[in-house]
N, CA and C atoms of all chains as a GROMACS GRO file, in nm:
protein
  555
    1MET      N    1   0.082  -0.121   0.000
    1MET     CA    2   0.000   0.000   0.000
    1MET      C    3   0.087   0.127   0.000
    2LEU      N    4   0.196   0.122   0.078
    2LEU     CA    5   0.281   0.241   0.083
    2LEU      C    6   0.349   0.264  -0.052
    3GLY      N    7   0.370   0.155  -0.126
    3GLY     CA    8   0.426   0.169  -0.260
    3GLY      C    9   0.331   0.248  -0.349
    4GLN      N   10   0.202   0.223  -0.331
    4GLN     CA   11   0.102   0.297  -0.410
    4GLN      C   12   0.103   0.444  -0.372
    5ILE      N   13   0.116   0.470  -0.242
    5ILE     CA   14   0.122   0.609  -0.196
    5ILE      C   15   0.243   0.680  -0.257
    6ALA      N   16   0.357   0.612  -0.254
    6ALA     CA   17   0.478   0.672  -0.312
    6ALA      C   18   0.458   0.699  -0.461
    7ALA      N   19   0.387   0.608  -0.528
    7ALA     CA   20   0.362   0.628  -0.671
    7ALA      C   21   0.268   0.745  -0.696
    8GLU      N   22   0.176   0.767  -0.605
    8GLU     CA   23   0.079   0.875  -0.622
    8GLU      C   24   0.139   1.013  -0.592
    9PHE      N   25   0.250   1.011  -0.517
    9PHE     CA   26   0.317   1.138  -0.483
    9PHE      C   27   0.463   1.126  -0.528
   10PRO      N   28   0.487   1.119  -0.658
   10PRO     CA   29   0.622   1.089  -0.706
   10PRO      C   30   0.726   1.191  -0.656
   11GLY      N   31   0.832   1.136  -0.600
   11GLY     CA   32   0.943   1.220  -0.554
   11GLY      C   33   0.919   1.288  -0.421
   12LYS      N   34   0.799   1.270  -0.366
   12LYS     CA   35   0.765   1.344  -0.245
   12LYS      C   36   0.758   1.258  -0.120
   13VAL      N   37   0.766   1.128  -0.137
   13VAL     CA   38   0.748   1.038  -0.023
   13VAL      C   39   0.867   0.941  -0.012
   14ARG      N   40   0.918   0.930   0.107
   14ARG     CA   41   1.021   0.831   0.139
   14ARG      C   42   0.962   0.737   0.243
   15VAL      N   43   0.986   0.608   0.227
   15VAL     CA   44   0.932   0.508   0.319
   15VAL      C   45   1.048   0.443   0.392
   16VAL      N   46   1.038   0.438   0.523
   16VAL     CA   47   1.142   0.378   0.608
   16VAL      C   48   1.079   0.263   0.684
   17TYR      N   49   1.135   0.144   0.668
   17TYR     CA   50   1.082   0.028   0.738
   17TYR      C   51   1.163   0.005   0.866
   18LYS      N   52   1.092  -0.014   0.975
   18LYS     CA   53   1.155  -0.044   1.104
   18LYS      C   54   1.096  -0.174   1.156
   19ASP      N   55   1.184  -0.259   1.207
   19ASP     CA   56   1.139  -0.388   1.260
   19ASP      C   57   1.075  -0.371   1.397
   20PHE      N   58   0.963  -0.438   1.414
   20PHE     CA   59   0.898  -0.442   1.545
   20PHE      C   60   0.831  -0.579   1.561
   21PRO      N   61   0.914  -0.686   1.563
   21PRO     CA   62   0.856  -0.820   1.576
   21PRO      C   63   0.790  -0.839   1.711
   22LEU      N   64   0.666  -0.878   1.708
   22LEU     CA   65   0.592  -0.898   1.833
   22LEU      C   66   0.629  -1.034   1.892
   23ALA      N   67   0.639  -1.036   2.026
   23ALA     CA   68   0.691  -1.156   2.094
   23ALA      C   69   0.604  -1.278   2.068
   24PHE      N   70   0.474  -1.259   2.052
   24PHE     CA   71   0.385  -1.373   2.032
   24PHE      C   72   0.376  -1.417   1.886
   25HIS      N   73   0.448  -1.348   1.799
   25HIS     CA   74   0.461  -1.392   1.660
   25HIS      C   75   0.595  -1.464   1.648
   26GLU      N   76   0.589  -1.594   1.663
   26GLU     CA   77   0.710  -1.674   1.677
   26GLU      C   78   0.808  -1.656   1.561
   27GLY      N   79   0.755  -1.644   1.441
   27GLY     CA   80   0.843  -1.636   1.325
   27GLY      C   81   0.885  -1.496   1.288
   28ALA      N   82   0.834  -1.398   1.358
   28ALA     CA   83   0.857  -1.260   1.315
   28ALA      C   84   1.004  -1.217   1.331
   29LEU      N   85   1.067  -1.258   1.441
   29LEU     CA   86   1.206  -1.218   1.462
   29LEU      C   87   1.300  -1.281   1.360
   30PRO      N   88   1.295  -1.414   1.338
   30PRO     CA   89   1.382  -1.469   1.235
   30PRO      C   90   1.353  -1.413   1.096
   31ALA      N   91   1.227  -1.381   1.068
   31ALA     CA   92   1.194  -1.322   0.938
   31ALA      C   93   1.259  -1.185   0.925
   32ALA      N   94   1.254  -1.108   1.033
   32ALA     CA   95   1.316  -0.975   1.029
   32ALA      C   96   1.467  -0.986   1.007
   33GLU      N   97   1.528  -1.082   1.074
   33GLU     CA   98   1.672  -1.101   1.056
   33GLU      C   99   1.702  -1.146   0.913
   34ALA      N  100   1.619  -1.234   0.860
   34ALA     CA  101   1.641  -1.283   0.723
   34ALA      C  102   1.630  -1.169   0.622
   35ALA      N  103   1.535  -1.080   0.643
   35ALA     CA  104   1.519  -0.967   0.551
   35ALA      C  105   1.645  -0.881   0.550
   36ARG      N  106   1.705  -0.867   0.667
   36ARG     CA  107   1.830  -0.790   0.672
   36ARG      C  108   1.944  -0.866   0.604
   37CYS      N  109   1.941  -0.998   0.612
   37CYS     CA  110   2.040  -1.077   0.538
   37CYS      C  111   2.023  -1.052   0.388
   38ALA      N  112   1.899  -1.047   0.342
   38ALA     CA  113   1.875  -1.016   0.201
   38ALA      C  114   1.925  -0.875   0.169
   39GLY      N  115   1.912  -0.787   0.265
   39GLY     CA  116   1.960  -0.651   0.246
   39GLY      C  117   2.109  -0.644   0.221
   40GLU      N  118   2.181  -0.740   0.274
   40GLU     CA  119   2.326  -0.745   0.248
   40GLU      C  120   2.354  -0.763   0.100
   41HIS      N  121   2.258  -0.818   0.030
   41HIS     CA  122   2.273  -0.842  -0.115
   41HIS      C  123   2.195  -0.737  -0.196
   42GLY      N  124   2.151  -0.634  -0.129
   42GLY     CA  125   2.076  -0.530  -0.198
   42GLY      C  126   1.935  -0.570  -0.236
   43ARG      N  127   1.881  -0.671  -0.166
   43ARG     CA  128   1.749  -0.724  -0.202
   43ARG      C  129   1.650  -0.712  -0.086
   44PHE      N  130   1.672  -0.620   0.005
   44PHE     CA  131   1.585  -0.610   0.122
   44PHE      C  132   1.438  -0.598   0.084
   45TRP      N  133   1.408  -0.504  -0.004
   45TRP     CA  134   1.266  -0.475  -0.030
   45TRP      C  135   1.197  -0.589  -0.104
   46GLU      N  136   1.271  -0.655  -0.192
   46GLU     CA  137   1.209  -0.769  -0.262
   46GLU      C  138   1.178  -0.881  -0.162
   47TYR      N  139   1.273  -0.904  -0.073
   47TYR     CA  140   1.253  -1.009   0.027
   47TYR      C  141   1.141  -0.970   0.124
   48HIS      N  142   1.142  -0.846   0.163
   48HIS     CA  143   1.037  -0.791   0.252
   48HIS      C  144   0.899  -0.814   0.190
   49ASP      N  145   0.885  -0.780   0.062
   49ASP     CA  146   0.756  -0.798  -0.004
   49ASP      C  147   0.718  -0.946  -0.012
   50LEU      N  148   0.818  -1.028  -0.035
   50LEU     CA  149   0.795  -1.172  -0.045
   50LEU      C  150   0.748  -1.228   0.090
   51LEU      N  151   0.805  -1.178   0.197
   51LEU     CA  152   0.766  -1.227   0.330
   51LEU      C  153   0.619  -1.196   0.360
   52PHE      N  154   0.574  -1.081   0.319
   52PHE     CA  155   0.434  -1.046   0.347
   52PHE      C  156   0.337  -1.135   0.268
   53VAL      N  157   0.382  -1.180   0.154
   53VAL     CA  158   0.300  -1.274   0.077
   53VAL      C  159   0.305  -1.412   0.140
   54ALA      N  160   0.422  -1.450   0.191
   54ALA     CA  161   0.445  -1.587   0.239
   54ALA      C  162   0.400  -1.610   0.382
   55GLN      N  163   0.376  -1.505   0.459
   55GLN     CA  164   0.345  -1.523   0.601
   55GLN      C  165   0.229  -1.619   0.620
   56PRO      N  166   0.232  -1.703   0.725
   56PRO     CA  167   0.330  -1.707   0.835
   56PRO      C  168   0.431  -1.821   0.822
   57ALA      N  169   0.463  -1.864   0.702
   57ALA     CA  170   0.556  -1.975   0.683
   57ALA      C  171   0.699  -1.924   0.694
   58PHE      N  172   0.752  -1.926   0.815
   58PHE     CA  173   0.882  -1.864   0.841
   58PHE      C  174   0.979  -1.959   0.910
   59SER      N  175   0.974  -2.088   0.877
   59SER     CA  176   1.078  -2.175   0.930
   59SER      C  177   1.211  -2.135   0.865
   60LYS      N  178   1.318  -2.181   0.923
   60LYS     CA  179   1.449  -2.149   0.865
   60LYS      C  180   1.455  -2.198   0.720
   61SER      N  181   1.402  -2.316   0.698
   61SER     CA  182   1.400  -2.372   0.563
   61SER      C  183   1.320  -2.282   0.468
   62ASP      N  184   1.207  -2.235   0.516
   62ASP     CA  185   1.126  -2.143   0.434
   62ASP      C  186   1.205  -2.018   0.398
   63LEU      N  187   1.268  -1.962   0.500
   63LEU     CA  188   1.339  -1.834   0.480
   63LEU      C  189   1.451  -1.850   0.378
   64VAL      N  190   1.519  -1.963   0.384
   64VAL     CA  191   1.626  -1.988   0.287
   64VAL      C  192   1.567  -2.011   0.147
   65THR      N  193   1.454  -2.081   0.143
   65THR     CA  194   1.388  -2.104   0.014
   65THR      C  195   1.351  -1.972  -0.053
   66TYR      N  196   1.298  -1.879   0.026
   66TYR     CA  197   1.260  -1.749  -0.030
   66TYR      C  198   1.383  -1.677  -0.086
   67ALA      N  199   1.493  -1.689  -0.014
   67ALA     CA  200   1.617  -1.626  -0.062
   67ALA      C  201   1.656  -1.687  -0.198
   68GLY      N  202   1.640  -1.819  -0.206
   68GLY     CA  203   1.672  -1.886  -0.332
   68GLY      C  204   1.587  -1.836  -0.446
   69ARG      N  205   1.462  -1.807  -0.418
   69ARG     CA  206   1.372  -1.755  -0.522
   69ARG      C  207   1.422  -1.623  -0.579
   70LEU      N  208   1.493  -1.550  -0.495
   70LEU     CA  209   1.547  -1.421  -0.540
   70LEU      C  210   1.686  -1.437  -0.600
   71GLY      N  211   1.732  -1.560  -0.605
   71GLY     CA  212   1.864  -1.584  -0.662
   71GLY      C  213   1.978  -1.562  -0.566
   72LEU      N  214   1.946  -1.555  -0.438
   72LEU     CA  215   2.052  -1.533  -0.338
   72LEU      C  216   2.117  -1.667  -0.303
   73PRO      N  217   2.244  -1.666  -0.267
   73PRO     CA  218   2.314  -1.790  -0.236
   73PRO      C  219   2.259  -1.854  -0.108
   74ARG      N  220   2.206  -1.975  -0.120
   74ARG     CA  221   2.136  -2.038  -0.008
   74ARG      C  222   2.228  -2.063   0.112
   75GLU      N  223   2.345  -2.116   0.087
   75GLU     CA  224   2.434  -2.150   0.199
   75GLU      C  225   2.473  -2.025   0.277
   76GLY      N  226   2.514  -1.925   0.207
   76GLY     CA  227   2.553  -1.801   0.274
   76GLY      C  228   2.436  -1.739   0.348
   77PHE      N  229   2.318  -1.753   0.288
   77PHE     CA  230   2.199  -1.694   0.350
   77PHE      C  231   2.166  -1.769   0.479
   78ALA      N  232   2.174  -1.900   0.474
   78ALA     CA  233   2.148  -1.980   0.594
   78ALA      C  234   2.248  -1.945   0.704
   79ALA      N  235   2.372  -1.926   0.666
   79ALA     CA  236   2.474  -1.891   0.764
   79ALA      C  237   2.445  -1.755   0.826
   80CYS      N  238   2.398  -1.664   0.744
   80CYS     CA  239   2.364  -1.530   0.795
   80CYS      C  240   2.253  -1.540   0.899
   81ILE      N  241   2.150  -1.618   0.868
   81ILE     CA  242   2.039  -1.634   0.962
   81ILE      C  243   2.088  -1.696   1.093
   82GLU      N  244   2.165  -1.803   1.079
   82GLU     CA  245   2.210  -1.876   1.198
   82GLU      C  246   2.303  -1.792   1.285
   83SER      N  247   2.375  -1.703   1.223
   83SER     CA  248   2.474  -1.624   1.299
   83SER      C  249   2.407  -1.527   1.396
   84GLY      N  250   2.286  -1.488   1.367
   84GLY     CA  251   2.220  -1.390   1.452
   84GLY      C  252   2.283  -1.252   1.444
   85GLN      N  253   2.355  -1.228   1.336
   85GLN     CA  254   2.432  -1.104   1.326
   85GLN      C  255   2.346  -0.978   1.316
   86HIS      N  256   2.220  -0.996   1.281
   86HIS     CA  257   2.132  -0.878   1.270
   86HIS      C  258   2.035  -0.865   1.389
   87ARG      N  259   2.048  -0.956   1.483
   87ARG     CA  260   1.949  -0.958   1.593
   87ARG      C  261   1.952  -0.829   1.675
   88GLU      N  262   2.072  -0.781   1.703
   88GLU     CA  263   2.082  -0.660   1.785
   88GLU      C  264   2.024  -0.539   1.712
   89ALA      N  265   2.042  -0.536   1.581
   89ALA     CA  266   1.985  -0.424   1.503
   89ALA      C  267   1.833  -0.428   1.507
   90VAL      N  268   1.777  -0.548   1.499
   90VAL     CA  269   1.631  -0.562   1.508
   90VAL      C  270   1.585  -0.514   1.646
   91LYS      N  271   1.657  -0.558   1.748
   91LYS     CA  272   1.619  -0.517   1.885
   91LYS      C  273   1.632  -0.366   1.904
   92ALA      N  274   1.728  -0.307   1.835
   92ALA     CA  275   1.745  -0.161   1.844
   92ALA      C  276   1.624  -0.091   1.783
   93ASP      N  277   1.572  -0.145   1.673
   93ASP     CA  278   1.450  -0.088   1.615
   93ASP      C  279   1.334  -0.098   1.713
   94VAL      N  280   1.323  -0.214   1.777
   94VAL     CA  281   1.214  -0.232   1.874
   94VAL      C  282   1.227  -0.130   1.987
   95ALA      N  283   1.348  -0.109   2.033
   95ALA     CA  284   1.369  -0.012   2.141
   95ALA      C  285   1.331   0.129   2.096
   96GLU      N  286   1.366   0.162   1.972
   96GLU     CA  287   1.328   0.294   1.919
   96GLU      C  288   1.176   0.307   1.911
   97GLY      N  289   1.115   0.200   1.866
   97GLY     CA  290   0.970   0.203   1.856
   97GLY      C  291   0.904   0.221   1.991
   98ARG      N  292   0.951   0.147   2.087
   98ARG     CA  293   0.892   0.160   2.222
   98ARG      C  294   0.910   0.301   2.276
   99ALA      N  295   1.028   0.356   2.253
   99ALA     CA  296   1.054   0.492   2.301
   99ALA      C  297   0.961   0.593   2.235
  100ALA      N  298   0.920   0.560   2.111
  100ALA     CA  299   0.830   0.651   2.037
  100ALA      C  300   0.684   0.622   2.066
  101GLY      N  301   0.659   0.523   2.151
  101GLY     CA  302   0.521   0.493   2.188
  101GLY      C  303   0.457   0.382   2.107
  102VAL      N  304   0.536   0.310   2.029
  102VAL     CA  305   0.480   0.199   1.951
  102VAL      C  306   0.444   0.086   2.046
  103ARG      N  307   0.323   0.035   2.031
  103ARG     CA  308   0.277  -0.075   2.116
  103ARG      C  309   0.229  -0.194   2.034
  104GLY      N  310   0.203  -0.172   1.908
  104GLY     CA  311   0.156  -0.279   1.821
  104GLY      C  312   0.193  -0.250   1.678
  105THR      N  313   0.161  -0.344   1.592
  105THR     CA  314   0.196  -0.327   1.451
  105THR      C  315   0.070  -0.338   1.364
  106PRO      N  316   0.070  -0.270   1.253
  106PRO     CA  317   0.170  -0.171   1.215
  106PRO      C  318   0.144  -0.036   1.281
  107THR      N  319   0.250   0.038   1.303
  107THR     CA  320   0.239   0.176   1.349
  107THR      C  321   0.322   0.261   1.255
  108PHE      N  322   0.263   0.370   1.210
  108PHE     CA  323   0.328   0.457   1.112
  108PHE      C  324   0.350   0.596   1.173
  109PHE      N  325   0.458   0.658   1.130
  109PHE     CA  326   0.483   0.798   1.163
  109PHE      C  327   0.501   0.872   1.031
  110ILE      N  328   0.411   0.963   1.003
  110ILE     CA  329   0.414   1.036   0.877
  110ILE      C  330   0.461   1.177   0.908
  111ASN      N  331   0.586   1.203   0.878
  111ASN     CA  332   0.655   1.323   0.926
  111ASN      C  333   0.631   1.340   1.076
  112GLY      N  334   0.637   1.230   1.143
  112GLY     CA  335   0.630   1.234   1.289
  112GLY      C  336   0.492   1.209   1.346
  113ARG      N  337   0.388   1.226   1.266
  113ARG     CA  338   0.251   1.206   1.313
  113ARG      C  339   0.218   1.057   1.313
  114ARG      N  340   0.170   1.010   1.425
  114ARG     CA  341   0.146   0.866   1.440
  114ARG      C  342   0.010   0.825   1.382
  115LEU      N  343   0.014   0.711   1.316
  115LEU     CA  344  -0.107   0.648   1.262
  115LEU      C  345  -0.096   0.501   1.300
  116VAL      N  346  -0.194   0.453   1.376
  116VAL     CA  347  -0.182   0.320   1.435
  116VAL      C  348  -0.277   0.221   1.368
  117GLY      N  349  -0.223   0.105   1.338
  117GLY     CA  350  -0.305  -0.004   1.287
  117GLY      C  351  -0.319  -0.004   1.136
  118ALA      N  352  -0.374  -0.113   1.086
  118ALA     CA  353  -0.399  -0.122   0.942
  118ALA      C  354  -0.500  -0.014   0.904
  119GLN      N  355  -0.467   0.063   0.805
  119GLN     CA  356  -0.550   0.179   0.770
  119GLN      C  357  -0.589   0.172   0.623
  120PRO      N  358  -0.702   0.230   0.590
  120PRO     CA  359  -0.737   0.242   0.448
  120PRO      C  360  -0.640   0.337   0.379
  121ILE      N  361  -0.623   0.318   0.251
  121ILE     CA  362  -0.525   0.399   0.180
  121ILE      C  363  -0.559   0.547   0.186
  122ASP      N  364  -0.686   0.578   0.199
  122ASP     CA  365  -0.724   0.720   0.208
  122ASP      C  366  -0.666   0.787   0.331
  123ALA      N  367  -0.644   0.711   0.438
  123ALA     CA  368  -0.584   0.768   0.558
  123ALA      C  369  -0.442   0.815   0.529
  124PHE      N  370  -0.371   0.737   0.446
  124PHE     CA  371  -0.234   0.775   0.412
  124PHE      C  372  -0.234   0.893   0.315
  125ARG      N  373  -0.327   0.890   0.220
  125ARG     CA  374  -0.336   1.003   0.127
  125ARG      C  375  -0.360   1.133   0.205
  126GLU      N  376  -0.452   1.127   0.297
  126GLU     CA  377  -0.486   1.246   0.375
  126GLU      C  378  -0.367   1.292   0.458
  127ALA      N  379  -0.298   1.197   0.518
  127ALA     CA  380  -0.184   1.233   0.604
  127ALA      C  381  -0.070   1.292   0.522
  128VAL      N  382  -0.045   1.235   0.404
  128VAL     CA  383   0.063   1.287   0.320
  128VAL      C  384   0.025   1.426   0.268
  129GLN      N  385  -0.099   1.441   0.225
  129GLN     CA  386  -0.143   1.573   0.177
  129GLN      C  387  -0.133   1.677   0.288
  130ALA      N  388  -0.170   1.636   0.409
  130ALA     CA  389  -0.162   1.729   0.522
  130ALA      C  390  -0.017   1.767   0.549
  131ALA      N  391   0.072   1.671   0.543
  131ALA     CA  392   0.213   1.698   0.566
  131ALA      C  393   0.268   1.793   0.458
  132LEU      N  394   0.225   1.772   0.335
  132LEU     CA  395   0.272   1.858   0.227
  132LEU      C  396   0.218   2.001   0.243
  133ARG      N  397   0.095   2.011   0.293
  133ARG     CA  398   0.036   2.145   0.311
  133ARG      C  399   0.112   2.228   0.413
  134VAL      N  400   0.167   2.161   0.513
  134VAL     CA  401   0.237   2.238   0.616
  134VAL      C  402   0.387   2.246   0.589
  135GLY      N  403   0.424   2.209   0.468
  135GLY     CA  404   0.563   2.234   0.430
  135GLY      C  405   0.651   2.112   0.427
  136GLY      N  406   0.593   1.996   0.456
  136GLY     CA  407   0.671   1.874   0.447
  136GLY      C  408   0.784   1.870   0.546
  137ASP      N  409   0.889   1.807   0.505
  137ASP     CA  410   1.004   1.784   0.591
  137ASP      C  411   1.081   1.915   0.612
  138LYS      N  412   1.099   1.953   0.736
  138LYS     CA  413   1.168   2.080   0.765
  138LYS      C  414   1.318   2.063   0.787
  139ARG      N  415   1.362   1.939   0.770
  139ARG     CA  416   1.506   1.919   0.797
  139ARG      C  417   1.589   1.996   0.696
  140PRO      N  418   1.707   2.039   0.734
  140PRO     CA  419   1.794   2.110   0.639
  140PRO      C  420   1.839   2.016   0.528
  141MET      N  421  -1.353   0.619   0.882
  141MET     CA  422  -1.276   0.738   0.848
  141MET      C  423  -1.175   0.763   0.959
  142VAL      N  424  -1.057   0.794   0.919
  142VAL     CA  425  -0.952   0.817   1.017
  142VAL      C  426  -0.918   0.965   1.019
  143ALA      N  427  -0.927   1.023   1.134
  143ALA     CA  428  -0.893   1.164   1.148
  143ALA      C  429  -0.742   1.178   1.160
  144VAL      N  430  -0.687   1.269   1.086
  144VAL     CA  431  -0.544   1.294   1.093
  144VAL      C  432  -0.525   1.439   1.134
  145ALA      N  433  -0.468   1.460   1.248
  145ALA     CA  434  -0.449   1.595   1.298
  145ALA      C  435  -0.346   1.669   1.215
  146VAL      N  436  -0.372   1.793   1.192
  146VAL     CA  437  -0.278   1.877   1.118
  146VAL      C  438  -0.237   1.991   1.209
  147GLY      N  439  -0.112   2.008   1.225
  147GLY     CA  440  -0.063   2.117   1.309
  147GLY      C  441   0.083   2.139   1.280
  148LEU      N  442   0.161   2.157   1.380
  148LEU     CA  443   0.305   2.170   1.361
  148LEU      C  444   0.364   2.031   1.355
  149TRP      N  445   0.401   1.991   1.238
  149TRP     CA  446   0.452   1.855   1.220
  149TRP      C  447   0.598   1.850   1.259
  150PRO      N  448   0.631   1.754   1.343
  150PRO     CA  449   0.772   1.738   1.377
  150PRO      C  450   0.851   1.702   1.251
  151ALA      N  451   0.979   1.729   1.251
  151ALA     CA  452   1.062   1.693   1.137
  151ALA      C  453   1.059   1.543   1.117
  152ALA      N  454   1.081   1.501   0.994
  152ALA     CA  455   1.087   1.359   0.964
  152ALA      C  456   1.195   1.295   1.049
  153GLY      N  457   1.171   1.173   1.088
  153GLY     CA  458   1.269   1.105   1.170
  153GLY      C  459   1.251   1.130   1.317
  154THR      N  460   1.142   1.198   1.352
  154THR     CA  461   1.115   1.226   1.492
  154THR      C  462   0.970   1.194   1.521
  155ALA      N  463   0.945   1.127   1.632
  155ALA     CA  464   0.808   1.095   1.670
  155ALA      C  465   0.743   1.213   1.740
  156GLU      N  466   0.613   1.201   1.761
  156GLU     CA  467   0.538   1.308   1.827
  156GLU      C  468   0.595   1.341   1.964
  157ASN      N  469   0.647   1.239   2.031
  157ASN     CA  470   0.700   1.261   2.166
  157ASN      C  471   0.845   1.305   2.167
  158GLY      N  472   0.900   1.331   2.048
  158GLY     CA  473   1.037   1.380   2.040
  158GLY      C  474   1.141   1.271   2.019
  159SER      N  475   1.098   1.146   2.025
  159SER     CA  476   1.192   1.037   2.001
  159SER      C  477   1.246   1.045   1.859
  160LYS      N  478   1.373   1.016   1.846
  160LYS     CA  479   1.437   1.021   1.714
  160LYS      C  480   1.438   0.881   1.652
  161PHE      N  481   1.427   0.877   1.522
  161PHE     CA  482   1.437   0.751   1.449
  161PHE      C  483   1.568   0.748   1.371
  162THR      N  484   1.635   0.636   1.380
  162THR     CA  485   1.750   0.616   1.292
  162THR      C  486   1.699   0.559   1.160
  163LEU      N  487   1.766   0.591   1.053
  163LEU     CA  488   1.722   0.545   0.922
  163LEU      C  489   1.830   0.455   0.863
  164ASN      N  490   1.796   0.330   0.841
  164ASN     CA  491   1.888   0.238   0.774
  164ASN      C  492   1.865   0.252   0.623
  165PRO      N  493   1.963   0.299   0.549
  165PRO     CA  494   1.943   0.324   0.405
  165PRO      C  495   1.896   0.200   0.330
  166VAL      N  496   1.940   0.084   0.375
  166VAL     CA  497   1.900  -0.040   0.307
  166VAL      C  498   1.749  -0.063   0.319
  167MET      N  499   1.692  -0.016   0.428
  167MET     CA  500   1.551  -0.040   0.456
  167MET      C  501   1.468   0.086   0.429
  168THR      N  502   1.519   0.168   0.340
  168THR     CA  503   1.452   0.294   0.304
  168THR      C  504   1.436   0.299   0.154
  169ARG      N  505   1.319   0.342   0.109
  169ARG     CA  506   1.302   0.363  -0.035
  169ARG      C  507   1.236   0.497  -0.061
  170GLY      N  508   1.278   0.558  -0.170
  170GLY     CA  509   1.231   0.692  -0.202
  170GLY      C  510   1.345   0.790  -0.182
  171PRO      N  511   1.330   0.909  -0.238
  171PRO     CA  512   1.439   1.006  -0.234
  171PRO      C  513   1.464   1.060  -0.093
  172ALA      N  514   1.591   1.076  -0.061
  172ALA     CA  515   1.627   1.130   0.070
  172ALA      C  516   1.572   1.270   0.089
  173ALA      N  517   1.555   1.342  -0.021
  173ALA     CA  518   1.507   1.480  -0.012
  173ALA      C  519   1.355   1.489  -0.016
  174ALA      N  520   1.288   1.375  -0.007
  174ALA     CA  521   1.141   1.375  -0.012
  174ALA      C  522   1.084   1.466   0.097
  175ALA      N  523   0.974   1.531   0.065
  175ALA     CA  524   0.912   1.621   0.162
  175ALA      C  525   0.846   1.545   0.276
  176VAL      N  526   0.807   1.422   0.249
  176VAL     CA  527   0.734   1.343   0.349
  176VAL      C  528   0.806   1.211   0.372
  177THR      N  529   0.828   1.180   0.498
  177THR     CA  530   0.886   1.050   0.534
  177THR      C  531   0.784   0.971   0.613
  178ILE      N  532   0.758   0.850   0.566
  178ILE     CA  533   0.670   0.758   0.639
  178ILE      C  534   0.757   0.652   0.704
  179VAL      N  535   0.758   0.651   0.835
  179VAL     CA  536   0.830   0.548   0.910
  179VAL      C  537   0.729   0.443   0.952
  180GLU      N  538   0.753   0.320   0.911
  180GLU     CA  539   0.661   0.210   0.943
  180GLU      C  540   0.727   0.112   1.039
  181PHE      N  541   0.666   0.092   1.154
  181PHE     CA  542   0.709  -0.014   1.244
  181PHE      C  543   0.614  -0.132   1.221
  182SER      N  544   0.674  -0.246   1.185
  182SER     CA  545   0.589  -0.359   1.154
  182SER      C  546   0.664  -0.489   1.180
  183ASP      N  547   0.588  -0.598   1.179
  183ASP     CA  548   0.651  -0.729   1.176
  183ASP      C  549   0.592  -0.805   1.058
  184TYR      N  550   0.647  -0.920   1.034
  184TYR     CA  551   0.612  -0.990   0.910
  184TYR      C  552   0.503  -1.095   0.931
  185GLN      N  553   0.452  -1.106   1.050
  185GLN     CA  554   0.360  -1.218   1.076
  185GLN      C  555   0.220  -1.168   1.108
   0.00000   0.00000   0.00000
């Protein structure tokens, strides 16, 4: 859905994905780590999109299979998952989210304004239009 | 219908409560100079 929003506002929208795996979603943490492993090969977003289609099949074998579908090296990918090398980064995202008041998923911040839960696309259109009306991103 | 408040919007990368967000370029799409940044916290399950 956010891809559609970006397409509707060409050049005006940037999307940042932050991991917030919920503890009761058993496969969410390994999936988040696997997506970052794909990111090492420049394929984060393709793998991310694939995971949302494939959920909730997130066994290690599944995660490696998905990498293979993208043409990523299976052995290296499996080693990346097993190493846990991205776990701390995922946990850092969770800590940032909690500090910002995130309690569930999905939670969005549109130029800082929070939007909680699955929302109709019109909610995003309205939020982006509102952000643009007030001048958008004020960062230098 | 979802109401979206319009007022003084914090700069991108900052939550309403002032918390800062780090941006991992690998997990970001769209131009860095975009007027609007959407930060999504989510899980895959």
